[in-house]
C-alpha angles and dihedrals in degrees: 000000000000124000091251091053091050090050090050091050090048091051091050090051091047089052087052091051089054089043089064088063096047119075112238099022115105098227098171091049090051092049090049091048089054090053091047092051090050094045093050092050098043098038094190127137090248091054092049090048092053089047092051093045091046090053092049093048093049093047090051089047091054092049092051093047089062088061093052130078119275121264101257110155094185089069093048095051097211118121121246090247091061092050092047093051091046088053091050087051088053091052091049090046091054090059096042095048108012117234100345091052090067092064095039095046094045098047094036091048091050092050093048093048091048090048089054092046099043101030103217131081094230096050092045093049092048091049092048091052092048092050093048091050095048107037112340098081092051092048091044093051091049092046092047091052091050092047091051089054092045089049093049091049092049090048092053093044094048093044093050 
């Protein structure tokens, strides 16, 4: 696979990561499609292993999402912009401090943005807890699954 094709696959997967944060865009499906495209082009055992693992992770993610509360932003009270920026902080956190940084960046970013928006520590913390109970955990779980897949893909690409 050429460098340009790898960049294109990476951009598709990055689009999927941001799709997780945007309502109505099937982010995990886009990430999986990027892995599928790469595996069909590469046709190596490592590529097929990443595709099978990605499929398993996303199926497990879908099963776990059924157990979590629905994504209803009206209940949470935080604007879409705040949730999107907190998700971006989670993505950045994943690359700064792999795996754990996703959670720290996402929740920390949400709290910081709510603190700026609401002004006081108590209100910001209360809003952060409400958002995490209503939709944040579901989005964070989906984002974490997609980031694991993206990280596995990058690991195989950089190692090969």
